[in-house]
N, C-alpha and C positions, 0 to 999 in steps of 0.2 A: 245623314248622321254618319252612314257607311264611307261615303266620299270624304267627309271631314277627317275620319280616323284614318283612311289611306293617306291622304295628304300629310298629316302629321307624321306618320310612319315613315314615309319617302322623305320627308324634310330631315327627320333624325339620322335616317341611313346616309344621307347624301352630307351631312355634318360630319357622320362618323368618316367618311371616306375621305372628307376634305382633310379631317386632322392626320388621318393615318398617312395620306400622300404628302402632307406638309413634314410630318415625322420621317417619312422616308428620304424625302429630300435634304432634310437637316443632316450635315456630315459632321462628324468630330473632328474639331480643328486639330492639327498636328504639325510637327515640325519636319519639314522634307528638305533633305540634303541631296541637290542635285551634282552628280559627278559627270564631267564631260570627258569623253574620249574625242568625239567630233562635236562642235558645238552648233551644228547648221540648226537644230530645231530647239535649242536649250531655252531661249528667251521666250518664245511661244509657250512651252510647257510651264515655263516658270510664272508667266501671266495668268495661265489657266490656273494653276494650283492655286496662286494668291487670290484669285477671283473666288473660289470656292473657300476662303477663309484660313488657308494654311499659310504658316510662316514657312518661308523659302529661302535656302541659302545655296549658294552655287560656287563649285570649286572645279579647277581642271585638274583632272587626276594624275598624281605622280606619287613617289613613295613617301613624299613628306605630308600628303594628304590624310595618312592616317591621324596624325597629331591633331590636324584641324577637325576631323570627324571626332576623335575623343573629347576635344573642348567644346564642340557644338552640342553632342548628345543629341542627335536626332532621332526621331521617331522612325522614320523609313529612309534609306538610300535608293535613289533613283540613278541608275548608271545608262546616261544617254550614250548609245554606241552607233548611230546611225552613220553608215559608210566606213565604219573601223574594220580592221582586219578581225576576224574570229579569235585568232591566237591572242591578240590584244585584250579583247574582251574575257576570254578565259584566264589569261595571266592576272588580270586585274580581279575578277571574281575569287580566284584561288588566294590573292594576297588578301583580300578584305577577309575571308573566311578562315584564314590562319591567324588572324589577329585576335588574340582571346579577349580584348577589350571591345571589338567590332563585330565578332563573327555572330552575335545573338541580334543584331539589328537587321531587321527584314530588308532584303535586297530585291530591287525589282530591276529588270534589264530590259531595255528597248532592244527589241531584235526584229528582222524582216519577216514578214508573214510567210514568205516562201523558205526560209531558213529552218525546215522542220528538223533536221537531223541535229543541228548545232542546237536548237532550243531543247530537244530532247536529252543531249548529252549534258547540257547545264542543270536540266532539272533531275536527271538520273544521279548524277554526282553530288546533288545536294548543294550545289555552289550557289544557287540563287532560291528565292522564295516563290518568284513568279515572273513571267515575260509577258511584256507588253508589246504586241505585234504593230510594226509600222507599214503603213502611215498610221499615226496614232489616231484613233477614234476617241473623242473627249467623253463620251459615256464610259467606254471601257475603262479608260485611265481614272475617272472619277470614281467608278465601282471598285476597282481593285485597290486603288489608295485607300478608300474608305474601308474595305474588308481588313486590309492589313494593319490599318490604324486601330481599328476595333480588335483584331488578333493581337497586337502588341500591347493594348490596353488589358485584355484579359491575361497576357502572360506576364505582365507586371503585377495585376493583383495577384496571380498565383506565386509569384516569387515573393510578393510581401507576405501571403497568407503563409508559404513555407517557413519564411524568416521568422514569423510571428509563432509557428508551430514550434521551430526549432528554439526558440528563446524560451518557450514555455516548457519543452521538453528539460532544457538546460535548468529552469527554474525548479521544475518538479525534482530533477536528479539532485540538485543541492538541497532541498528541503528534506528528500529521502536520506541524504547523506547525514544531514543534521539530525533527523530522526532516530537513524540507526545509531548515531554518537550517543544521544540520549538514552536510547534503549540499552545500549551497552555498558553505559555509566550506571544506569539504575539497576541493570542486572548485577554488576559488580557491589553494588550498595547492599542488594538483597542477598547476595551469596554471601557476603560478609557478616550477616546476621545469622545465617545458618550455623549451627555448631559443627566445627570442622573435626573437634575431638570432644567426644562427649565425656562430661565429668565422671570422676569416679564417685559413684554412689553405693554406699554400704549395702550389702546384701543384694544387690541387683547389677544385672548386666545389660548393656543396651547395644542394640544394633541398628543401623538405618541406611535409608536411600533417599536421596533428593535428586530428581531428575526433571529440570523444567523443560516444558513442549517447545518454547522458544526462547528467545533473550531474555525475556522478563515474563514471569509467572505469578500466580496468585497463592501459591502454597507457602506456608512457613510454618516451622515448628520450634519448640525449644524444651530443653530440659535443666531443672535447676532445683537446689536444696532450698526449702523454705525454712528449715531449721536443722538440727543435728539429726534429727528422726523421721522428717517428713520430706519428700520429693514430689515437685510439681512437674506436670507435663502438659503441654497444649499443642493441638496441631490446628492449623487453620486453613480454609481454602475460600480465597476471595472469589466472587462471580467474576468471570471474564478473565482477559489476559491483558497485557501491556501495562504501561506505566502508571495508569489510575489504579488497577488492582495491586501492583507491586507496592504503591504509595501507602494503601491502606494497610496491606501487611506490615509494611515498615513501621506504621504509626502503632499497629497493634503491638509489636515486638519491643517498641521503645517503651510501651506502657506496661506490658505484662513481665515486669521485673519485680523481684522479691525484695524490694528496697522501701521501707515505710517512708523514709525521708523524701522519696520521690513522688508519693502520692499514689501509689500503687494499690490495684483493686484486689491485690492477692492476700494483703494484710491490712489489718487496721490498728491503729494505736489504742493502748489502754492504759491506765494509772497505776498498773501494778505489774511487778516482775512477770514474765520478761519484757513487759510493755508494748507487747503486741499480741494479737490474735490471728491464727490462721482463718482466712476467711472460706467459708464452704463453697465448693464447686458451684452450687446453684446460685448463690447470691454473686458470684463473680459473673456468670452468664447474664444475670438479670441486670447487672450495671452495664455491661457491655452492649446488651440490647438497647439500653436508653442512650448511652454515650454514642453509638454508631447509627445513629437512625436513619433509614433509607431516604427520608424526605431531605436530609442535609446532604448525603454523600452519594445518592444515587447508585448505591452499591450495597449488596448484602454479602454475608459470608456464613460458612457453615465452621464450627468449631467443636473440638473435643477437649475437655479440660478435666485433669484428675488430679488428685492428690493420695498419696502412698505412703502410709506408715511402715517404713522399711523394717521396723522391729516387729511389728504384729502381723504385718501382710494384709490390713485392713485397707481396701482402696474403694475411696468415694470419688464419685464423678459426674458430670453432666455433659449432656449433648446437645448442641443446637443443629440439628438436621444433619450432622456430620454421619458419613456412613458408619454403621454399627462395628465397633472393635472386635476382634475374635479372641476369644480366651481359650487357650489350648491347655487343657488340664494335664498334668503329669501322667494320667491314665489315658491319654490321647482322645478323649472325650472334647467336644468343642461347645462352648457356650458363647453366646453374644451378649455386649452391653448395650442393652436396647431401650434404657430409659428415654422416655419421649422428649424431645424439644424442637421447636421451629427455628428456621434460619434467623441469624442475628440481624436486626436492622429494621423488622417489620413491625416491631412493637405490639405483638398480639397479645390479648388480655390474659391468656392463660399461661400459668407459670411453668418455667422449665423444669421437668422432673429430675430430681437428684438420685443417682443410683448408689448402691453400695454392694460390695463383694468381697469375700475372704478369700485370699489366694493362699495356695498351698505350696510347700516348696517344690521347686521344679516347674511351675505353671508360667506359661508364655502367654504374653499379650501382644496382639497384633494390631496396630493403629495404622490407618491407611486413608489417603484422599481418594476421591472417585476416579483419579486417573488409573487406578488399578484394574477398574473395570472397563477401561478404554482399551486394555491390552488385547492383542490378537492371538489366537491359539495357532497351531500348526498349519490350520486349514484357512487361517486368515479370517476367522469367525471371532466375534468379540466375545470375551468370557464373561459370565454372568457370575451373581453373587453364589449360587450353588455350584458353580464350576470352582470358584477360589476354595470353598470349602472342601470339596472333593481333592483337589490339588494339595492343600494342606494335609487332608488326611493320609494321602498317599505318600508325600514327602516326609511325614512323620513315622510312617511305617518302616520306610528304608533307612532313615538315618535321624535319630532324636537328638544327636549332640550338634550337628551343623545349623547354624541360624537360619530360618525361613527366608531372611532378607536375601541371602545368597541366591536362592532358587528364583524369587521373583526378580533380582538383579539380572539373573541369566536371561530370563523371559524378556525383560525390558530391552536387553541389549540386542535381542534377535528381532526387534520390531524395526520395519522400515523407518518409521517415524512415529513419535508419540503424538496422540491426538489431544492428551491433556497432561498437565503437569502431574507427575508421580512422585510421592511422598509416603514412606513406609517407615514407622519406628517399631522395632521389636524390644521387648523388656522381657527378661527372665527373673523371677525372684528366687534367689538362692540364699535363704538365711543359714547362718551357721549354727551348728547343734550348740 
C-alpha cells in the first residue's frame, strides 16, 4: 500500500513538472522589427524568431525608417550591428530614443561580447533596454525577447490602467462639478426662502442670523402675520445636510404659509366671519408629524412653532424636539420654553405638548437651532446649554439694548468653520402704552 501511494505521488509530481516546463517553454508571441546596420546575421535571427512564433519584419536602417517603425507598431526593435562602427550604433540608438513615437519601444542591440565599455555606455545613457552579445546564443536571444515582450505587455497594461484611471478621474470631476452646480442652485433656492427683510409686526421687534455650514443646509425659518393681531413663527432643522435636507425644508416653507386657499395647516376654513380660525400650534405639529413620516421621506426634523397675540402678549407654542428657546425677562431672569415633543416624522403615539406663556413688556425670546451648541469658545471647546445661558446673562448685564443676535454673530464669525447650520431669531415684545 505504501509503495502504491509513493507511486501516485511521484506520478503527480512528474505531471506538475511537465506542465511547468511546457508553460516555461511557451513564449508570448510578439512583433519584432529587425533593423540592420550590417546584415551579416539578419536572416538567421529572423528565422529563429519566426520559429519561436513571432511575427518578424526587417528593414535597413536610415532616417526614413522611423516612419516604417511607426507604421509597423512593433513590440520590440532588434538592432543588428555586427561589424558596424560603434559611432553608427550610438547615433542610431540616439535617433530612435529622440523620436517621441518610437522611444518607448524596447530596443535590443547586438554587440560584441568583448565590447564591454561600449555596452556599458549604451546602458548607462539609457539608449537601449538590453544588449545581446555576439556570437548570438539562441537561448539568450529567446529569453531576452521573451522577457522584454512580457515587460512591454505589462507596460501596456499599466498604460491602459493609467488611462482608465485618468478617464475615471475626469468623470468624477465632471460629476462633482455637476453636483456642485446643483448644490449651488439648491442653496440659492433655499436662501431665497429665508426672510431677507423681516416684516413689520406691531409691538414686536425681530432680529435674526442665518448661516448654513455648507452650500446647502437643513435650517429654515419664517415669520408671518396670521391676522391683524396674531404673528406666527417657526424654525425647522432637518436631519443632515445637502440637497435632500434642503428640499424637505423647501417643501415645509411652501406648506407653512398663512393662506387658507392653499390648504395651509396654519388656518382652517369656517362658515362664519372671518371664515377662518387659527390652528393651535399643537395641532399644526400633529399634522406635520403625519404628513412628513420617516417611512416615506427617510428624514426627520425638529421644529418650534409659536403663535403670539401681539396685543395681549399671550404666546402659545409647540416644540418637536427642537432646542428649548430662551425667554429673557425684562428683569434679566431666564426661563425656557420646554413643553415636550418628539422629532417630526416618527409618528410616536404620545401627543406633542402645547405650552403657553404670558410675555411682559421688554421680554426677549431667543429661538435657535442646535448649531448654536456647535460653536467653540475662545479655547476651541464646544459651548453647552449652560454656557449659552451664562453668556446671555453676562451680555444682558453689560447692555440690555443691543440685540443678543449681534453677540452670537460675532462669536460665529470667529469660528474657523461652522460644524452645523446656525439659525437664531430674537424677538422683543414692546407693546405701546
